[in-house]
DRENKEDO-529082 format. One line per field, with one value per residue (C-alpha): x, y, z; residue in three letters; residue number from 0. Coordinates in steps of 0.001 Angstrom, whole numbers, always signed. Example, Ala and Ser with C-alpha at 12.3 -4.5 7.8 and 13.67 -1.06 7.14 Angstrom:
2
x	c(+12300, +13670)
y	c(-4500, -1060)
z	c(+7800, +7140)
resn	c(Ala, Ser)
resi	c(0, 1)
END
This chain:
501
x	c(+0, +1303, +2229, +1290, -2137, -2710, -2052, -3870, -6799, -9410, -10222, -13501, -11661, -9213, -12146, -13665, -10389, -10196, -13717, -12976, -9636, -10435, -8670, -5319, -5267, -7652, -5789, -2313, -3817, -5606, -2556, -252, -2857, -3292, +464, +709, -2112, -436, +2872, +1141, -579, +2444, +4975, +6296, +6280, +9622, +10134, +12806, +14323, +16060, +18540, +19548, +23266, +25546, +29318, +31858, +35569, +38160, +38399, +42218, +42380, +41061, +42240, +39545, +36361, +36939, +34852, +34218, +35458, +37887, +36414, +33763, +36250, +37435, +33846, +33216, +36280, +35122, +31635, +33039, +35187, +32091, +30313, +33108, +33187, +29396, +29549, +32564, +32217, +33258, +30478, +27745, +28889, +28924, +25451, +24030, +25570, +24068, +20550, +20447, +18905, +15421, +12449, +12602, +16290, +17116, +18442, +21209, +22858, +25727, +24807, +25783, +27215, +28967, +25735, +23878, +26475, +26196, +22392, +22554, +25041, +22484, +19786, +22006, +22794, +23860, +21985, +22250, +19146, +16874, +18245, +21787, +24868, +27714, +30194, +27699, +25893, +26926, +23663, +23005, +20772, +21509, +18731, +18189, +15469, +14112, +10940, +10435, +9631, +11202, +14212, +14860, +15046, +17246, +19594, +19845, +20728, +23222, +24918, +25240, +26798, +29238, +29986, +30894, +33072, +34970, +35410, +36924, +39246, +40150, +40965, +42944, +44917, +45561, +46651, +48868, +50711, +51087, +52396, +55229, +56172, +55934, +57977, +60752, +60383, +60652, +63701, +65487, +64526, +65802, +69072, +69564, +68736, +71245, +74010, +73382, +73179, +76483, +78201, +76738, +77867, +81372, +81552, +80325, +82983, +85625, +84383, +84606, +84166, +83259, +80052, +77889, +79585, +78988, +75318, +74883, +76653, +74322, +71100, +71794, +75024, +74318, +74052, +76955, +78368, +80709, +83717, +82878, +82433, +85817, +87396, +85843, +87028, +90543, +90664, +89676, +92274, +94896, +94176, +94370, +97638, +99197, +98075, +99703, +102920, +102949, +102283, +105007, +107469, +106754, +106919, +110151, +111692, +110608, +111927, +115249, +115463, +114505, +117518, +119758, +117315, +115038, +113115, +111513, +109944, +108153, +106825, +105605, +101744, +100313, +98352, +101626, +102594, +99373, +101226, +104074, +102371, +105626, +107314, +104208, +104194, +107856, +107127, +104334, +106629, +109405, +106964, +105768, +109391, +110235, +107169, +108236, +111770, +110432, +108176, +111052, +113349, +110736, +111009, +114405, +117903, +119521, +121717, +118823, +118668, +115065, +115952, +118930, +116723, +114245, +117021, +118367, +114894, +114538, +117848, +116942, +113659, +115539, +117897, +114939, +113405, +116612, +116845, +113149, +113587, +115930, +113420, +110583, +112582, +113262, +109583, +108493, +110865, +109389, +105855, +106763, +108054, +104906, +102712, +104650, +104244, +100520, +100292, +102066, +99784, +96676, +97898, +98385, +94958, +93357, +95003, +93831, +90252, +90179, +91528, +88718, +86156, +87619, +87580, +83936, +83034, +84592, +82588, +79307, +78245, +78898, +77276, +74187, +73856, +74102, +71565, +69163, +69683, +68971, +65794, +64641, +65370, +63535, +60448, +60672, +60863, +57914, +55825, +56758, +55894, +52598, +51701, +52681, +50507, +47576, +48056, +48093, +45005, +43305, +44196, +42835, +39713, +39085, +38465, +36361, +34051, +32833, +32840, +29272, +26167, +22559, +19456, +16736, +16247, +15491, +12380, +10189, +7541, +3835, +3760, +6120, +8374, +7786, +4522, +1323, -594, -3209, -539, +1092, -2219, -3105, +314, -39, -3435, -2135, +938, -1175, -3421, -420, +1164, -2078, -2715, +853, +571, -2694, -1080, +1754, -426, -3586, -3874, -2488, -4578, -7741, -6495, -5423, -8745, -10755, -8523, -8928, -12670, -12799, -10148, -9104, -5385, -3804, -1146, +2013, +4126, +4706, +5678, +7277, +4965, +5490, +7274, +5049, +5780, +4896, +1647, +628, +1336, -617, -3522, -3677, -3676, -6193, -8503, -8189, -8545, -5334, -1883, +1033, +3729, +6306, +4119, +3392, +7079, +7712, +4992, +6331, +9802, +8419, +6489, +9556, +11633, +9022, +8964)
y	c(+0, +3500, +5295, +8780, +7708, +5626, +8510, +11266, +12713, +15381, +18452, +16819, +13778, +16030, +17888, +14582, +13595, +16973, +16453, +12934, +13755, +17374, +17054, +16481, +19949, +22016, +21446, +22442, +25415, +26689, +26077, +28078, +30852, +31047, +31190, +33979, +35866, +35469, +36706, +39651, +40522, +40204, +41654, +45071, +47769, +48817, +52544, +54053, +57493, +59169, +62012, +63990, +64838, +66682, +66488, +69087, +69092, +70802, +74524, +74439, +71695, +73812, +77245, +77934, +77040, +76362, +73448, +71995, +68612, +68724, +65555, +62914, +60247, +62454, +62903, +59156, +58343, +60791, +59276, +55742, +56863, +58281, +54960, +53039, +55488, +55265, +51474, +51503, +50167, +53452, +55441, +52870, +52234, +55957, +56414, +53541, +54964, +58373, +57125, +54435, +50947, +50215, +49741, +45931, +45777, +43904, +46161, +43868, +43238, +45163, +48040, +48329, +44910, +43674, +42052, +45355, +47059, +44328, +44530, +48291, +47876, +45666, +48386, +51373, +52222, +55114, +55551, +58056, +59816, +57819, +57498, +58476, +56721, +57583, +59982, +61825, +63936, +65624, +64650, +61239, +59752, +58101, +55600, +53888, +51371, +50670, +49313, +52628, +55550, +58219, +56038, +55633, +59447, +59663, +57015, +58872, +62109, +60379, +58577, +61885, +63470, +60617, +60643, +64341, +63857, +60862, +62421, +65470, +63215, +61334, +64581, +65835, +62588, +62583, +66222, +65598, +62776, +64903, +67837, +65740, +64484, +67940, +69551, +67067, +67762, +71520, +71011, +68927, +71317, +74309, +72502, +71727, +75330, +76655, +74380, +75410, +79072, +78844, +77385, +80146, +82832, +81360, +81469, +85062, +86077, +84477, +86412, +89701, +92879, +90925, +89625, +92022, +90874, +87224, +87866, +89613, +86725, +84279, +86147, +87104, +85892, +88046, +91247, +93769, +94395, +97132, +94846, +93894, +97554, +98304, +95527, +96908, +100441, +99212, +97298, +100465, +102520, +99888, +100019, +103828, +103767, +101272, +103393, +106432, +104492, +103482, +107066, +108389, +105782, +106666, +110385, +109955, +108120, +110875, +113654, +111907, +111554, +115233, +116318, +115180, +115980, +118985, +118219, +115223, +117577, +119364, +116016, +115024, +115177, +117732, +114962, +113653, +117149, +117754, +116958, +119439, +122776, +124848, +122586, +122626, +126419, +126546, +124084, +126304, +129370, +127615, +126735, +130314, +131608, +129222, +130402, +134052, +133230, +131410, +134342, +136842, +134675, +134679, +138421, +139250, +137954, +135951, +138881, +141197, +142412, +141305, +137836, +137722, +138793, +136044, +133470, +134691, +134411, +130897, +129836, +131287, +129417, +126223, +126766, +127274, +124104, +122171, +123377, +122689, +119179, +118305, +119592, +117743, +114500, +114677, +115448, +112529, +110182, +111228, +110848, +107484, +106266, +107490, +105729, +102524, +102765, +103366, +100335, +98194, +99531, +98848, +95350, +94650, +96059, +94155, +90898, +91456, +92197, +89196, +87037, +88239, +87434, +83967, +83342, +84478, +82305, +79326, +80072, +80732, +77063, +76407, +79696, +78970, +75504, +76920, +79646, +77082, +74797, +77660, +78572, +74951, +74474, +77719, +76432, +73141, +74985, +77185, +74144, +72311, +75344, +75795, +72118, +72412, +75508, +73668, +70693, +72988, +74781, +71412, +70383, +73646, +73350, +69783, +71069, +74007, +72555, +69290, +68214, +66893, +68946, +68121, +69186, +69719, +66877, +63160, +62333, +59402, +57976, +57956, +54158, +51507, +49783, +46199, +44308, +45224, +42874, +42196, +41269, +38919, +37224, +36883, +35435, +33018, +31857, +31307, +29518, +27315, +26297, +25463, +23487, +21583, +20702, +19562, +17379, +15992, +15013, +13249, +11333, +10428, +6707, +6454, +3409, +5374, +7994, +5282, +3440, +6559, +7405, +3888, +4099, +7305, +6346, +2724, +2188, +952, -1678, -793, -3573, -5858, -4319, -5990, -6566, -4415, -5976, -8086, -6104, -2793, -4243, -5745, -2499, -521, -2934, -2607, +1178, +1265, -1009, +1252, +4447, +5922, +6300, +7702, +9943, +7180, +4675, +7187, +7781, +4008, +3514, +6243, +4666, +1217, +2549, +4356, +1161, -903, +1596)
z	c(+0, -843, +2377, +1196, +75, +3201, +5604, +3705, +5678, +4953, +7145, +8157, +9488, +11367, +12886, +13969, +15583, +17356, +18773, +19900, +21543, +22596, +25926, +24199, +22549, +24692, +27953, +26546, +24686, +27777, +29928, +27650, +27280, +31081, +31589, +28997, +30700, +34112, +32643, +30963, +34224, +36460, +33968, +34862, +32234, +30787, +30145, +27910, +28562, +25616, +26131, +23022, +22947, +20556, +20288, +19190, +18582, +20738, +19991, +19981, +17349, +14472, +13387, +10783, +12669, +16384, +17633, +14159, +13009, +10104, +8533, +9220, +10276, +13130, +14351, +14022, +16108, +18795, +18893, +19108, +22018, +23712, +23157, +24860, +27765, +28217, +28520, +30826, +34343, +35944, +34271, +34914, +38484, +39237, +37743, +39809, +42964, +42240, +41410, +44098, +44127, +42789, +45100, +44980, +45922, +49113, +51825, +53053, +49658, +48090, +45816, +43064, +42388, +39282, +38201, +38545, +36348, +33706, +33758, +33244, +30390, +28586, +28679, +27773, +24181, +21980, +18715, +15851, +14527, +12282, +8774, +9822, +11099, +13410, +11900, +9672, +12276, +15505, +17232, +18817, +21504, +24835, +25606, +28978, +29933, +33390, +34997, +36813, +34533, +36738, +37475, +33721, +33397, +36478, +35096, +31772, +33593, +35888, +32983, +31108, +34195, +34613, +30869, +30953, +34023, +32663, +29224, +30896, +32885, +29714, +27908, +30881, +31113, +27379, +27428, +30449, +28718, +25605, +27631, +29061, +25625, +24027, +26789, +26076, +22356, +22944, +25143, +22501, +19704, +21669, +22418, +18707, +17834, +20383, +19099, +15489, +16442, +18303, +15230, +13070, +15526, +15610, +11816, +11747, +14287, +12095, +9086, +11005, +8967, +5847, +7437, +5452, +2258, +3210, +3922, +581, -1112, +688, -48, -3677, -5287, -8365, -6327, -6278, -2816, -1595, -1823, -5387, -6346, -4775, -6793, -9969, -9128, -8352, -11623, -13476, -11589, -12300, -16020, -15943, -13970, -16347, -19276, -17670, -17147, -20799, -21911, -19615, -20879, -24478, -23801, -21897, -24830, -27217, -25008, -24590, -28374, -28785, -26755, -29592, -32384, -31683, -34836, -33177, -30677, -33469, -34742, -31317, -31010, -28585, -26796, -25368, -24168, -22218, -18984, -19961, -20702, -20673, -23199, -25303, -25232, -26262, -29061, -30344, -30035, -31959, -34694, -34837, -34968, -37756, -39681, -39321, -40427, -43448, -44305, -44030, -46093, -48811, -49255, -47846, -47943, -45206, -44189, -43683, -40072, -39636, -40872, -38565, -35633, -36475, -36593, -33242, -31741, -33167, -31654, -28265, -28274, -29176, -26260, -23916, -25259, -24690, -21102, -20631, -21995, -19136, -16602, -18353, -18451, -14702, -14093, -16235, -14435, -11098, -12437, -13952, -10606, -8882, -11434, -11000, -7239, -7734, -9984, -7377, -4626, -6690, -7412, -3701, -2840, -5681, -4627, -1061, -2136, -4448, -1639, +634, -2057, -2575, +1178, +1424, -1563, +214, +3386, +1591, +1375, +5065, +6035, +3905, +5440, +8947, +8196, +6701, +9705, +12111, +10211, +10184, +13868, +14590, +12770, +14654, +17966, +16988, +15994, +19206, +21318, +19472, +20017, +23667, +23993, +22403, +24738, +27753, +26446, +25955, +29503, +30844, +28688, +29870, +33378, +32207, +29564, +28085, +24458, +24705, +25320, +26100, +24228, +26849, +29330, +29071, +27040, +28120, +25839, +26760, +26482, +27797, +25310, +24209, +23431, +25276, +27587, +24915, +22402, +24910, +25709, +22007, +21292, +24219, +22963, +19438, +20732, +23010, +20121, +17965, +20791, +21507, +17876, +17443, +20518, +19152, +15841, +17653, +20096, +18142, +17191, +13682, +12892, +13240, +10768, +8351, +8768, +8032, +5067, +3623, +3998, +2035, -549, -1199, -1378, -4613, -4169, -5975, -4616, -1692, +1634, +4543, +7515, +10608, +13545, +15768, +18939, +17296, +15894, +19234, +21075, +18519, +18746, +22531, +22412, +19600, +21552, +24550, +22451, +23925, +22361, +24352, +22879, +23290, +21458, +18713, +18136, +18179, +15609, +13328, +13516, +12691, +9703, +8395, +8729, +6867, +3969)
resn	c(Met, Asn, His, Thr, Glu, Ala, Thr, Ala, Thr, Ser, Pro, Val, Glu, Leu, Leu, His, Val, Cys, Arg, Arg, Tyr, Trp, Arg, Arg, Trp, Val, Ile, Pro, Ala, Val, Thr, Val, Ala, Val, Leu, Ala, Ala, Val, Tyr, Ala, Thr, Leu, Arg, Ser, Asp, Thr, Trp, Glu, Ala, Ser, Gln, Thr, Leu, Phe, Val, Arg, Asn, Glu, Ala, Val, Ser, Ser, Asp, Asp, Ser, Pro, Gly, Lys, Phe, Arg, His, Asp, Asp, Glu, Met, Lys, Ile, Thr, Gln, Glu, Thr, Ile, Met, Gln, Val, Val, Leu, Ser, Arg, Ala, Val, Leu, His, Gly, Ala, Leu, Glu, Lys, Val, Gly, Pro, Pro, Ala, Asp, His, Lys, Ala, Asn, Thr, Leu, Trp, Pro, Ser, Gln, Arg, Asp, Val, Glu, Asn, Leu, Arg, Glu, Val, Val, Lys, Leu, Ala, Pro, Pro, Lys, Gly, Ala, Glu, Phe, Gly, Thr, Thr, Glu, Val, Phe, Tyr, Leu, Lys, Val, Arg, Asp, Lys, Asp, Arg, Gln, Arg, Ala, Ala, Ala, Leu, Ala, Thr, Ala, Ile, Cys, Asp, Gln, Leu, Ser, Thr, His, Leu, Gln, Arg, Leu, Arg, Glu, Thr, Lys, Ala, Gly, Ser, Met, Ile, Gly, Glu, Leu, Glu, Lys, Ser, Val, Glu, Leu, Ala, Glu, Ala, Asp, Leu, Lys, Ala, Thr, Thr, Asp, Arg, Leu, Ala, Gln, Leu, Glu, Arg, Glu, Val, Gly, Thr, Asp, Leu, Ala, Glu, Leu, Arg, Ile, Leu, His, Gln, Asp, Pro, Ala, Asp, Thr, Ser, Asp, Leu, Arg, Arg, Lys, Val, Ile, Asp, Met, Glu, Asn, Asp, Leu, Arg, Ala, Ala, Arg, Ser, Asn, Val, Glu, Val, Asn, Asp, Arg, Leu, Leu, Gln, Leu, Leu, Gln, Ala, Ala, Gln, Ser, Asp, Pro, Gly, Gln, Leu, Leu, Ala, Met, Pro, Asn, Arg, Leu, Leu, Glu, Ser, Leu, Pro, Ala, Leu, Arg, Arg, Leu, Lys, Asp, Gly, Leu, Ile, Asp, Ala, Gln, Leu, Arg, Thr, Ser, Gln, Leu, Leu, Gly, Ser, Met, Ser, Lys, Asp, His, Pro, Arg, Val, Gln, Ala, Ala, Leu, Val, Ala, Glu, Arg, Glu, Ile, Gly, Gln, His, Ile, Tyr, Ser, Glu, Leu, Ser, Val, Ala, Ile, Arg, Ser, Leu, Glu, Val, Glu, Arg, Glu, Leu, Asn, Gln, Gln, Arg, Val, Ala, Ser, Leu, Leu, Arg, Gln, Leu, Asp, Glu, Ala, Arg, Gly, Arg, Leu, Glu, Arg, Leu, Ala, Gly, Leu, Arg, Ala, Glu, Tyr, Ser, Asn, Leu, Val, Ala, Ala, Val, Glu, Gln, Gln, Thr, Arg, Ile, Val, Glu, Asp, Ala, Arg, Arg, Asn, Leu, Ser, Gln, Ala, Arg, Ala, Ser, Gln, Ala, Gly, Ala, Ala, Ala, Ala, Ser, Leu, Ile, Gly, Arg, Val, Asp, Gly, Pro, Val, Ile, Gly, Ser, Lys, Pro, Val, Gly, Pro, Ser, Arg, Lys, Ala, Ile, Met, Ala, Gly, Gly, Leu, Ala, Gly, Gly, Leu, Ala, Phe, Gly, Leu, Gly, Leu, Leu, Val, Leu, Thr, Val, Pro, Ala, Gly, Glu, Leu, Val, His, Arg, Ala, Asn, Val, Lys, Lys, Pro, Ala, Val, Ser, Ser, Gly, His, Thr, Ala, Pro, Ala, Pro, Ala, Ala, Ala, Val, Ala, Ala, Thr, Ala, Arg, His, Glu, Ser, Ala, Gly, Val, Leu, Ser, Leu, Lys, Asp, Ala, Leu, Arg, Arg, Val, Ala, Ala, Thr, Ala, Ala, Ser, Asn)
resi	c(0, 1, 2, 3, 4, 5, 6, 7, 8, 9, 10, 11, 12, 13, 14, 15, 16, 17, 18, 19, 20, 21, 22, 23, 24, 25, 26, 27, 28, 29, 30, 31, 32, 33, 34, 35, 36, 37, 38, 39, 40, 41, 42, 43, 44, 45, 46, 47, 48, 49, 50, 51, 52, 53, 54, 55, 56, 57, 58, 59, 60, 61, 62, 63, 64, 65, 66, 67, 68, 69, 70, 71, 72, 73, 74, 75, 76, 77, 78, 79, 80, 81, 82, 83, 84, 85, 86, 87, 88, 89, 90, 91, 92, 93, 94, 95, 96, 97, 98, 99, 100, 101, 102, 103, 104, 105, 106, 107, 108, 109, 110, 111, 112, 113, 114, 115, 116, 117, 118, 119, 120, 121, 122, 123, 124, 125, 126, 127, 128, 129, 130, 131, 132, 133, 134, 135, 136, 137, 138, 139, 140, 141, 142, 143, 144, 145, 146, 147, 148, 149, 150, 151, 152, 153, 154, 155, 156, 157, 158, 159, 160, 161, 162, 163, 164, 165, 166, 167, 168, 169, 170, 171, 172, 173, 174, 175, 176, 177, 178, 179, 180, 181, 182, 183, 184, 185, 186, 187, 188, 189, 190, 191, 192, 193, 194, 195, 196, 197, 198, 199, 200, 201, 202, 203, 204, 205, 206, 207, 208, 209, 210, 211, 212, 213, 214, 215, 216, 217, 218, 219, 220, 221, 222, 223, 224, 225, 226, 227, 228, 229, 230, 231, 232, 233, 234, 235, 236, 237, 238, 239, 240, 241, 242, 243, 244, 245, 246, 247, 248, 249, 250, 251, 252, 253, 254, 255, 256, 257, 258, 259, 260, 261, 262, 263, 264, 265, 266, 267, 268, 269, 270, 271, 272, 273, 274, 275, 276, 277, 278, 279, 280, 281, 282, 283, 284, 285, 286, 287, 288, 289, 290, 291, 292, 293, 294, 295, 296, 297, 298, 299, 300, 301, 302, 303, 304, 305, 306, 307, 308, 309, 310, 311, 312, 313, 314, 315, 316, 317, 318, 319, 320, 321, 322, 323, 324, 325, 326, 327, 328, 329, 330, 331, 332, 333, 334, 335, 336, 337, 338, 339, 340, 341, 342, 343, 344, 345, 346, 347, 348, 349, 350, 351, 352, 353, 354, 355, 356, 357, 358, 359, 360, 361, 362, 363, 364, 365, 366, 367, 368, 369, 370, 371, 372, 373, 374, 375, 376, 377, 378, 379, 380, 381, 382, 383, 384, 385, 386, 387, 388, 389, 390, 391, 392, 393, 394, 395, 396, 397, 398, 399, 400, 401, 402, 403, 404, 405, 406, 407, 408, 409, 410, 411, 412, 413, 414, 415, 416, 417, 418, 419, 420, 421, 422, 423, 424, 425, 426, 427, 428, 429, 430, 431, 432, 433, 434, 435, 436, 437, 438, 439, 440, 441, 442, 443, 444, 445, 446, 447, 448, 449, 450, 451, 452, 453, 454, 455, 456, 457, 458, 459, 460, 461, 462, 463, 464, 465, 466, 467, 468, 469, 470, 471, 472, 473, 474, 475, 476, 477, 478, 479, 480, 481, 482, 483, 484, 485, 486, 487, 488, 489, 490, 491, 492, 493, 494, 495, 496, 497, 498, 499, 500)
END
């Protein structure tokens, strides 16, 4: 016989079975419903107090907008820290001590115990506004549940107080540890700055009067300093002095040659005689005398008295020129010696100035490195001092203000949280009916269901089946005859049927 067809029953048959064995499902259903009603009656209402909080950043941590978070991750980290502090034992223990034990607490037991703290941790939570998540909004809610409505509000207020206190202590501790570290950092930075400054000062003392030149060379190598201008001026003077020496040498040679040949004096250019005005005047007078003599000779004979007077005048001028040449030669020799001394002096000064420039050029790299090191160390010291100042301001602000604020007071709903008494009783009734019907299906005599199913629908044999064990059949027959089937027998019968199939 096919097993599926043999055990199929109609709703009418199930209803008949329910009427016949009504005690098997009514009693469990009523029992569960009564228990649910008793629980709903005796259950204490649970109230939830919600305190709206907002968080801000430290004012000293942002220069643009004090109190604002620079990015969402920073705000999320702060809110996660607040969450951990809220659920810490110190905060919850302090809140329980402040609010006190509930009304049903035994007077002789310890308050608050570790168990009380753990129970409070299970009913405390931080939640962002609806539709948001931590790190995207500065507002969040602290929610606390308790059986007493007023005690829930008191717990929310006490937890907020303890949260503010412990956050301030946390900030103060954090700032204190940072202050010690930053003070050491400032001390080391100042020591490095002093050492670098001392090396720079030693180098500047070694440079001496050329310090201004070195600084100009460091700031703008292409700029012209006083020393460079002096070098340029000395180079110009040296070229002029050497030119004068050459002119004097050439003029001296010409004058010496003119002593033996006065005609060379007449061929000498006036530019060379600019330094000898008397000789130049005599030269011009000799030329004029020669012109007069030539003019007279053109119209008169050589023996004419006027011609003879002109010749005498020409000879006298020549004698004056000869005597003046000796004086001019001695003057030129003195001037030549002076020019040579000036050239030598300019060369010494120029060598000294160039040596100073070369020495400054050799020191420029070291000086620039020291100046850059001093500037860098100065910035490091300034940054360290600024960070130390911010840490001290944060430590001072931790004792003066809190990073979290409250919006109004705790808000308690008009209804307790969780299912209502009616919902509990309805759920208990439905659960009792399901439990009773399930128990009925497990304990009803299977033979009766099969018999009724076979009466309504004959079974079609599709093959030979092995007979059920004799013990199982005998036990089933006894229970069927008595009209009662226990849960153990029902399970044994199901197992036997499954083994036969």
